[in-house]
N, C-alpha and C positions, 0 to 999 in steps of 0.2 A: 651496771644497770641491768635490772632484771629483764629478760626477754619476754615479749608478750606471748601469751598462750594462743593456740589455734582459734579458740572460741572468741577471744578478744579481737584477734585479727579479722575474723569473719564479720563481727559486728561493726568494727571500724570501717571495713570495706563496704558493707551494705549501706552505711550512712554517707561515706565520703564520695564514692563514685557517682551515685545519682545526684547528690547536691552539686558537685562540680559540673556535672553534665548540664543540669538545668540552668546554672549560672552562665554557661558559655554562650557566646554570641552565635556560634554555629547552631546550637540547639534551638535558640530562639528564632533564628531565621528559618530553620527546618520546620519548626512548629507552625510558623506563619504560612509557609508554603503548603503544609498539610491542610491547614484551614482553608486557604484560598482555593486549592485544587478541589477539595471536597465540596465546597460551596458551589464552585462552577459546575461540577459534574452532576450534582443533585438539584441545583437551582440555577440553571444556565440563564444568561441574559436573553432578551427577546431575539428572535431570528433576524428581525430587521436590523437590530444593532450589530449583530455578528456580521451580517451581510455587508453593511456599510463600513463599519470600523475595522473589521478584521479581514474578511475575504477580499474586499475591494480596496482596502487601505493598507493596514500593517503587513498583512501576509505578502502582498505584491512587492512591498518595499524590501522585505526580508529576502524574497525570492530574487529580486534584482541584484542583491548583494552576494548571495550564495552561488547563483548559477555561474557567473564568470569564474569563480574560484574552483568549483567542482569540475567544470568543463576544461579547465586548464591542466588538471591532473591527469596523468596517464592511467591511474588506477582509481577505483572507487574510494572516495574519502571515508565512506562508512566502514569499509573493511579495515582501514587504518585505525579508526576509532575503536572498533570492536577488538582488534588485536591488542591495542594499548590497554583497553579496559580489562580484557581477559588476563593479560600479563600482570597488571597491577593487582587484580583480585587473587591470582595464583601466588604472587609473591607474598601478599598479606596473609593468605591462607597458610602458606608454608611457615611464615613467622609465628602464626598462632599455634600451629601444630608443634613446632619446636618448643615454644614456650609451654605449651600444654604438657608435652612429654617430659620436660625437665622439671615440671612443678612437682614438689614433694608434699605439698599440702593443698587443701581445697581452696585456700584464700587466693593463691595465684591462679588456680584454674578458674575460679569464679570471676577474677579480674579479666581474664582472657575472654570468657563467655560474654560478660557485660560489654566489653569493647566491641565485640562482634555485633551485638544488638544495637549499640550506639551508632556504629558506622552504617548499618542497614537503615536505621531510622533517619540518618542524615542524608543518605544517597537517594532513596526512593522518591521523596518529594521533589528533589532537584530534577530527576529524570522525567517525572510526570509533568512538572511545570515546563520543562524544555519541550516536551511533546505537545502540550497545549498551545504554547506561545508560538511555536514554529509551524504547526500544521493542524493538530488535533481539534482545535476550537472550530475548525471549518465544518465539522460534523453537525454543528448547530445552525448552519446558515439556512436560508430559505431554499427548499428543495428545487431542483432544476425544473421539474414538471410545473411548479407554480410560477417560477420566474419566466418560463417560456410559454406558459399557457397550453401545456400539453395534456392536461387532464390526468386521468388515472391510467391512460394507455389502452383503454378499451374501445376507443372510437375508430380504430383502424382495423379491428379484427374481422369485420365483414368483408374487407378487401385483402385478407391475408394471402390468398392465392396470387393476387396481382403483386403484392409486395414481394412474395417469394420469387416470382418471375423477374421482378426488377433486380433483386440481388443476384439471381442466377445469370441474368444477362450481363450484369456488371462483372461477374467473375469471368465469363466467357470472353467478353470484349477486351478485358484488360489482362488476360492470361499471357504470360511471358515464358519463354523457354527457360529451364532451370539454369542453363549456362550463361544466360544474359541478365541475370538478376543482380541488383546492387542493394543490399539491405541498408547500407549507410545512407545512400541517396533517398531511399524510400522513407526511412525514419526522419530524415531532415525535412522531407516534403510534408510528412504528417505533422511534425512540430510546427512548421510554418503555417499550415492550414489551421491548426489548432489555435495558434496565436491570433490569426485573423478572425476566426470564428468567435473565440471568447471575447475579444475586444468588441466585436459587433454586438454580441449579446449583452455584455455588461457595461459597455460604454467607457471602458478604461483599458489601457494597454497592459500586457502581462509579459514577463520574461520567462522563456522556457528553454530547457537544454535542447540543442540541435541534434544531439546524439544521446543514445542510451547505452550505458556501459554493460559489458557482459561479465558475469562472475564465473569462476572455474566450473567446468562441466559437472553437473550433478549436484552442485552445492545447494540449489533450491529444490531441484526435482526429487531429492531424497525424501522430502516431506510432502511431495505431491504439488508443490508450488512452482510455477514457471517464471514468475516475476515478482518484484516487490518494490514498493515506494518506501524509502527510508525517511521517516519524518524528522529525524535529527539533523540530517544533512540535505534534505530535499533532493535526493537523487533517485532516479528510476533505474532499477537494475533488472537484468534478464539473464536467465541461465544460458550459458553459451552452448549447451548441448542441443538446444532446440534447432530444428531445421529452419531455413531462412524465412519461409512464409509465416510460420507460427511465431518466429522471433519478432517479425515486424508487427503482427497483430497484438502480441503481448506487450511490445514496447509502446504501442498506441494506447493501450489500457493504462499502463503505468504513467505515461505522460499525462493522461487524463487526471490521475491523482495529483500530480505535481501542479496541474492547472487549477487546483482547488476543488476538484470534484471528489470529495472524500468517500462517499457511499459507493459501493461496488457497482451498482446498476448505473449510476451517473458516470463513473469512469469508463465503463464499457460503452455507454452511449456516446460520450464526447469522443472517445477513441475511434469508434466506427464512423461518426460524422466526419471527423478530421481525415480519416483514411479515405473515405469516399470523395471528399473534396480536394484531396492532395493532387498536386501537379506531378504525379509519378504513377505510371501504369502498375508497377509492381505493388505499390502501397495500396492502390485502389483494389487490386486483385486480392491481396492478403486480407484486408479488412472486410471486403465483401464476402469472401469465403468463410471467414470466422462468423460473421453475422448470419450468413445462410445456414451454417451448421447450428447456430443457436436457435434459429427459427424452426428448422425441421426436426430438431431434437424433441419437440413437443409432439411430433407425430408418432403413431404406433404401428408396429407390424409392417404390413405391406405398403402402407402409405409412406412410411419412412424409407423403405427400400426403394420405392419408385422415385422419391424425391432425391435420394442419394445417387441412384443410377444415372440420372440425367447430367450429373457433373462430368466435366471433361476428364480424360485420363490423367492429365498432369495434376489436377486438383485432388483426385483420388490418391495419387502417389504422395502428394504433400501431406494429406491427412493420415495416410498409413505410416509415413515416416514419423510424424508427431506421436502417433499412438505407440509405436515401437519404442521411441525414446522415453516416453512416460513409463512404460512397463519395465524398461531396462534399469532405470535409476530409482524408481519409487520403492520405498520400504513400507509395506502395508501398515504395520503397527504404528510407525512414525507418522504416516500420512493420516491415519485415523485420529491419532492424538492431536496433531496439528489442526485437523478439521474441527474437533471439539473445542479446542482452545480458541481458535479464531472465531468460531460461532459465538462463543461466550463474549469475546472481546467486542464483536460488532453489536451485540445486544446491549452491552454496557454503554456503548457510544450512541444508543438510541435507534439502532437499526433493528426493528422488532423481529423481522424475519431472518436475521442472522445470515448465514452463508447462502440461504435461498435467495438473498437479495441480488445475487449475480444474474439470475434468470430474468429479472425485470428490465435489464438493459435493452433487450430487443423490443420490449413494449414501448419504451421511450423512443427508440429509433423508428419504430413503425408509426408512432404518432407524429414524429418530425417529418417523415416521408409524406404522410397524409396531409400535413399542413403546407407541403411544397418547400420544405427547408433543405431538401436534398436535390442533386441534379436529376432532371428528367422525372421528377415526382408527378403524381396525378395533378391535373389542373384544379 
């Protein structure tokens, strides 16, 4: 039998692989997922529907199933999934490279390249769908400010000095010596307070992790990030290099994400609220100190220095330790790249101000204090 020429093989390949791919069930399912995810992102359902069906319905059911599993593990489930995924990709890449290097004609090389495109096409919509179904759809729920009647956060600014004194007093009253702190108890108290608060606000119970797991030192800080909510496993993770007070306040923020507050300002808000309502002095201290720094960060020059100097010595040491840790581990170029990518990610999710959204959390907290939603707030 006469052997096919290279040109005949290339033509046969160009016709056979795409046709077989289109006929496959995997391709059809992936295409359907692409369409559904695209429609959801560009034409999301009404906020009220997301609020009722997803955030207070489906999401809480999924969370009630995943939380006992992730909490029973001694290590973050997300790290196990990431390790398995990286290993699988690496093995497949090596196989492609071997096949590519052994190929003596462009037909085989083209086959390897097309398979790589096919696998990418099949995997991406699955990951995007997983993200939306497990957590990401919550970006489209009714904003917390509207649900709680907090307005735009401007109604408390005339009493900003009083609010600052309230936070400072909370810091001072709940300050604990460094040697008598228990981060685990503090985080458990924050989680319990968050469960009570969210149930009171939404009228339905929610399951939350009692503890936040730590990742190896510097793993997150390399990119300038201190904590992360993993949407695929619904786990809050915090970098273990952080000093105890910053670890607790960061854990409160990440627990806020797990509680269904996807936007950064809302996660900061519910984290601070739960921290201030927690039945643990160290939790109240850590979250009040974080909120206080968010608030005075808007001050300039001498005003900022004056507001900072009134902090007790232990609080200053806690802040200095946190600053030193960030500088020790952060890689500038990596941090800037992460900043740009995350800013774009937030805008795609409908957060118009991107990473600047973090700064609005203190406005929500101030409005909640003004409405008497915090202990010892104004009458």
